[in-house]
N, C-alpha and C positions, 0 to 999 in steps of 0.2 A: 185927832185920828180915833175913830171908833170901830173901823173895820180894816181888814187887810186881806190880801190874796197871797198865798204861799204856794210855790211850785216846788215839788220834790220829785226826784227820780225814783224814790222808794216805792215799793209796793205796799199797799194797805189792805187789810181785811176789816170789814166793819160788821159790827153786830149790835144794833140799837145804838147806845151811847159809848160802846167799847170799841176802841181802835187797836188793831194789832199790827205790828210793824217789826221788821228785822234789825232796825237801826235805832237804838235809843237816843242817839244824838239828835235826830230829827224830832223826836218827841220833846226833848229839851227846848228846842227852838220854838216849836208850836206852843209850848207851855209859857213862853216868855210873853205871850199875848193873851193870857187867860183873863185879864181884866178888860179886854175889848168886848164890844157887843157881839161881833161876829168875826170868825177866821175862816175864810174860804180856802179849801185845800184842793189844789190841782195836782193829782198824782195817779200813779198806775195802780190798777186793782189786783188784788191777790184772791184766788178762789179758795185758799186754805188759811187757817189760822197761823199767825207768825208768833215768834217767841216773846216779843215784848208787848205788854198790854197796858192800855191807858184809857181812862174814863174822861172824855173831853166834851164838856156841854156846849161850848160856843163854836164848835167846828161843823162846817157844812161842806160836803164834797161837790166838786164841780168837774163834770166831764167835758170832753172836747165839744160836743154839740151844744152844751149849755153855755159855753164861752161866747158863742155867737149870739145867743139869745139875750145875754146880759152885758153885752159889749159897752153900752153906755155907762153902766155901773162900774165895770172894770176900769174904764178910763179915768174915772175920778178918784180911784183908790190907790194906796200904796201896793206895790207888788214886790215880794221878796222871793228871789230865786235861789235855792239852796244848792250850790255846786253847779258846775258846767258839764253837762252830759248831753249826748245826742237827743234824748227825749226832752230835757229842759230847753235845749236850744230850739227844738221844733215848737214848743209852746211859746217861747220868746218870739219867734218869727211871726207866729199867728197874731200875738198881741201887738207886735210892731205894725203889721199890716192893718189891724183894727185901729191903730192910731194912738196907742198908749205912748205918753211923752217920756222923755228921759228922766225928768225930775221925779217921776213916780216909780220908775223901775230900778231895782237894786239886785245886784248879784253878789251872793256871799260866798267867797271862796275859802273853804276850810283847809285845803291842801293844794299843793302845787300840781295842778292837773297836767301841765306840760311834761313834768318828770314822770308822773304816773303813766301817761300815755306812751311816753318814750320807753319805759321799762317793759310795758305790757306788749306794745305793738311795733316798737322800732320806729324807723323814719316816717312810716305811713301814719302812725299814731301822732307823731309830732306835727305833721302837715294838717291832719284833721283837726287836732285841738287848736292849732294856730289860726286856722280859718274861722272856727267858731268863736274864739276869744277876741279876734280883731273885729269881727262883726258886732259882737254883743258889747264890746267896749264903747262903741260909738253911740249907743242908745240906752245906756244904763249907768248907774252909780256903782262903783265897785266897792265892796267891803272885803277886807282880807284880815287874817290873823298873823301875817308876817310880811315884812318888806322885802323878802328874798324871792318871791314868786317870779318865775320867768314870764316876761311879757306884760308885767303890771308896773307901770311907772308912777301912777298916782292912784291912791286908794285911801279909804277911811279905815283906820285900824280898829279892830274889835276882837277881843280874845274870848273864845267860847269856853264854858266850864259847866260841869255837871255836879260839882261838889256841893252837897248840902251838909247841914249840921250832923247828920248821921255818920258821915266820913270822919268827923273830928271828935268823935266820942272816944275817951280812954285812950288817947294817943300816947301819953307817957308810959303806958304799960308795954308799948312796943319797944321802948328804949332798953337795949341789952348789949352785953358784950358777946362777941363770937370769936371762937378759935378756929384756926386752920386745921386743927386735929379733927374737928367735926366735919360732916358732909355739908357743903355750902349749897343752900337751896336757891336755885335760879327760877325766875318765872318770866314767860312771855304771854301776854293776853291781848288778842286782837284778831283781825282778819287774817286768814291763812292764804295770802295771795302773794304772787311773785314779787311785786314791788315792796311788800313788807319785809322781805329778806328772811323769812322764817326758815327756809331751807339752808340758807347760809349759816344761821345760828345753830342748826343741827350739826352741820359739818364742823363748825368751830368747837362745839361742845364735845363731839366725839374725839377730838384731838387734845383735850385738856388733860393735864397730868395730875392736877390737884383734885381732891375728892368733891365732886359736885353732883347734884341731881337737877333735872330741868323739867318743869311742868309747862305745858303749852295749853292754854285755854282760848278757844276760838271756833268760828264757824267756816263755812265755805270748804267743807271736806272734799269737794270734787277735785281740789288741788292736792289732796293728800288722801288717797284711797286707803282702805283698811289694810289691804294687801301691801301697801308701800310704807306702812308705819315703821319708824326706826327700829332696828333690832336691839339697840342699846337698852338694857333693862333699867337704867337710870333716867330714861326719858318717858315721861308720862303725858299722854295727850287726852284732853278732855274737851267735850263739845261746848257750844256757846252757853253762857250762863246769863240768865235774865234776873234772878234774884239778887237784890242789892246786898242782902245778908251773906249770900254765898260768895259774892264778888269780894266783899270786904274780907271774908274768911280766907280766900286765896292770897290776898296781899298780906294779911297777918301771919300766915304760915310760911312766907318766903323771906329770904335775906336779902336778895338783890333782884331788881327787875331789869330785864334786858330788852331794849327796843332796837331791833336790827334793821329798821326801815331805811330805804334809800331816799325817801321823800316824806317830809312831814310839814305840817303847818304850826299847829299849837296843840300837841297830842294830849288828849284827855288822860291817857294812861299815866303820863308823867305826874299830872295833878293828883291822880288817884294814888299813885305810889308815894308821893311826898306827903299826902295827907295821913298816910299810915306809917310815916317815918322810914320809908324804904328807899335806899340809894338806887340810882338808875344809871345804867351803862347804855350809852348810844355810841353810834360809829361816825367816822369823820364826815360822811356825806351830809349829816345834819347837825354838824358842830355849832351852827349858828344859834341853836337853842340854849347855848351856855348863857347868852346874854339875857334870856328871860329867866332862866333858872340857874342862879349863881351858886346855890348851895345844894348839894346832893346829886348833882349831875356830873357824870364822868365820861370822857370821850375816849374810845379806843379805836385803833386802826383795825381794819377788817382782816386780821391774821391772828393766829392762836397765841403767839408770843406776846403780842400787845394786849390781847383780851385777858390772858391769864395774869399779866402783870397788874392790870387794872383791878381785877377781882381781888388779888392779894393785898393791894394798897387799901381797898375799901374795907376789907375784913380787919386789917391791922388798926385802922382808925375808926372802926365802925361806931362806937358809942359817941365819940366827939362829933362825927358826921351827923348822927341823928339828932344831937343837941343843936347843931347849926341849923338843921332843917326845921326844927321845932320853933326857932326864933322868927322864921320867915312867915309872912302872911300868905295864906292860901287863897288864891282867886276863886271866888264862888259862883254858883249858878245865880244868885241874887245880884252879884255885881254885873254879870253878863246881861241879865234881863233888864236891869236899869240902863246900861249903856246902849243896848240894842233899841229899846224904846226911845231913848233920848235922841239917838241919830235920826230915826225915822220921823219922829214928831218935829224935830228942829227943822229938817229939810222940807 
């Protein structure tokens, strides 16, 4: 395999060899194929620069019209579809009509789309996603990062990661003892969308009786207008961060990371938190993640009594929890790159 086609729902802005994107996860996947002669990218185009920037020399963009011109070439290459969205489904349908075989078509699901569509759009969302998934399953090989995704009975497991050596520098300096007498620093970093549960986190935080501060770092502020920002002075909201140095800084300055999502696959923020020795609180809806992250992950019910109890438990055993996290191997970007290439080349 020396060439591959990648289909992404993301928008990209291009300037010479510089690619701009709002999702660093997609860049990580594209970068897994940096040793190939050519990566053809089928994606939506943005008219303005986006927050994440990457210089990728072996990537060539392909628009809808060009797909038909190079159909014979496409039919002979591996095709990786990143996530199932209406745009990606449309491209899949076009490729199927052009005669791309199932053995060359891969769908990589990084999260449970059924649950996400259900939270965002209700029953209508469930029906739409089910139709797309059932059709695409018949003509593609499914890759997932979890065995718990609804509607997926058989798939090849692969765990994404963006952890590089920079995440693992000076880890022991993060090992410390914390007292409940001090203000406990909580962090949420990610998309500010309904299915991510960030508004629930704010409501729970407002009910806490122990001294805490909450920092929220993320994008998609159309879901949280400036006028609607929480009035609690102990809540600080910051826009999306693209600098790796700043990202690590936020983890270093926190005590506990909180992931309030209703649906997840293999969350990068957990890997990032554990790489900086920070315990993570999740909620019952995604408690299956405990089997992947046996150390440093704590499950709370979605009520203030349980949430507060978990925070106190973590703080009382903080130093020992960090020592246990330190003993575990952190799944890295290099591990992900090797596994992804291995699957595609083997098939």
